[in-house]
N, C-alpha and C positions, 0 to 999 in steps of 0.2 A: 370139124364143122360144128360150131356152137350156135344153136338157134334157140332164142328165148321164146317163152310162151306168148302167144297173142292175147291171152286172157290174164288180167291182173287180179291178184288176190293177196290178202295181207300176210298169210303165213307162208312158210317155205313149202309145205305140203298141205293137202286137205283130202279128206275121204271122198271117194266117188262111189256112188251106188247107181246102177242102172236097173230099173225095175220094169218088168213086163206088166202092163195093166190092161184090163178089158175095157174100162170106161174112162177115157182120158179126162173128160170134164169133171166127173166125180172125184177122180184122183187129184186133180188140180185143186179142187175145193178142200179136200182132206189135207193135203200137204201145205196149202196156204194157211190153214188153221194151225197145223202142227209146227210149221216153221216161221209163221208170223210175217210172211211176205208173199208178194206175187211172183210168178215165174219170171226169170230174166229173158227167156226165149220160148216162143211157142211156134210150132209149125204143124201142118196136118199130121196127126198121129204121134206128136212129139211135144214134150215140154221139158224145160230145164230150170232148176232152181239153183242159183249160185249163192250160197249162204255164208256170210262172214262169221256168224256166231250161231251155231258151231261151224267151223270151217268144213263145208260140204258142197260137193257138186252132185246133185241128184237129178238124174234124167229119167223121164217117164216115157216108155215106148209102148204105144197101143198095139195089142196083139189079139188074135182070136185063139181061144183055148185056155187050158189051165194056167193060172198064174200064182197061186198061193200054196201054202203047205197042204199036202204032205211032201212037196217038192224039197229041194236041197237046202233052202233057207230055214234056219231055226227061228230067228227074230232079228229085229233091228233095235237100236237103243240110242238115246241121247242122255248123256250124263250132265246133271246140273249141280250147282254148288250148295243148294239149301232145300230143306223140306218145303219151305214156303213156295219155292219155284215149282216143285212137283204139284202142290195144291193149286196154285194159280193156273198152271197149264191144264190140270185135270178139270178145273171149273170152266176154262175157256172151251175145251173140247166138249164137255157135257152141254154147255149152253149152245154150242153149235150143232147139237143133236147127235153127237157120237157117243156110243156106249163105252164106258170106261170101267176099269176094275182097279181099285186102290188097294195097295198092300203097305202097311206101316210096320216098320222095324222088323222085317222078315230076314231070316238067315238065307242068303242066296249067294252063290259064287264065292263062298268062304268069306263072307262079309255080312254086316247088318245093313240093310237098305230100306228106304222108303221109296215107293214107286207107284206109278200109274201105268196100267196096260191099256192099249187101244189098238184096234185093227183098222188098216186102211180099207178102201172099198173092195180090194181084191183078197182080203183076209190075211194080209201080211201083218204079223203082230209087231208092235212097237212098244218099248218101255221107255218111260222118262223116269230117271232115278237119281237118288243121291246116296252115296256111301256114307253111312253114319259111323261105322266101326270097321276098320280094315285090318283087323288083327289076324287075318289069315286062317291058319289051321284050327284055331279055337272055335270057329263057326262052321258048322256043317251046312250043306245046302238042304233046306227043308223041302220035302216032297210037294207040299201044297202051295208053295209060294215062290217058285224060282223059274229060271229060264226054261226048264224042260216042261213045265206044266202050262201049256198054252191053249189047251182045248177050250177053256171058258172064254178066251179072248177071240179065237178065230171061228168058233161056232156061230153061225148066223151072221156072217160078216156082211151080207147084203144090206143090213140095216145101217151100216156105217157111212153110206154115201149121202150125207145131208148138207148142212149149211156151212159157209166159211166164217172165219173170225178174222180180226184185224191184226192182233199182235201175239207174241209168244215170248216167255221169259227164259228160253233155252240158253244154256251157258256153254257147254262144250260137248263134243261128240265122243261116244264110247259105247260099245256093245258088250254086254255081259256074256261071258262064255262059261259053259258048265265046267 
């Protein structure tokens, strides 16, 4: 019994992330800024973003209770192709009122990267990054600027639920793993 998807998207596969959020409207504003588009579906307590670039199905499910670290999620990430894309998205997020932390040419995940960190309204940390040198073992993961050091991003996350922006230069999805 072969049944095809009722939902069309360009790639053969795409990432899906289902996030528990406390404030749906604040989260919609944040992800509208980060992903550069409106949600494709909204229902009471629910919103879905179907993003072609990066290929992503992101659902937001409103809940009561804890939603952010120290729970099981380390962080989320979007990999882009240029440092300029990191800077442009960092500027869009800052102009929209979100606190960001930029790291340039840091050793992380056994590569050299430039990235911007931002947290969504529930304190879930996101990095937008470009890999500048992927030489593997020659690069250690620096303690002050890598995936494991997220305290500065998730601390005070209630300040992150502010204004939307219209577009995003995001290129392709990838999360950095320690």
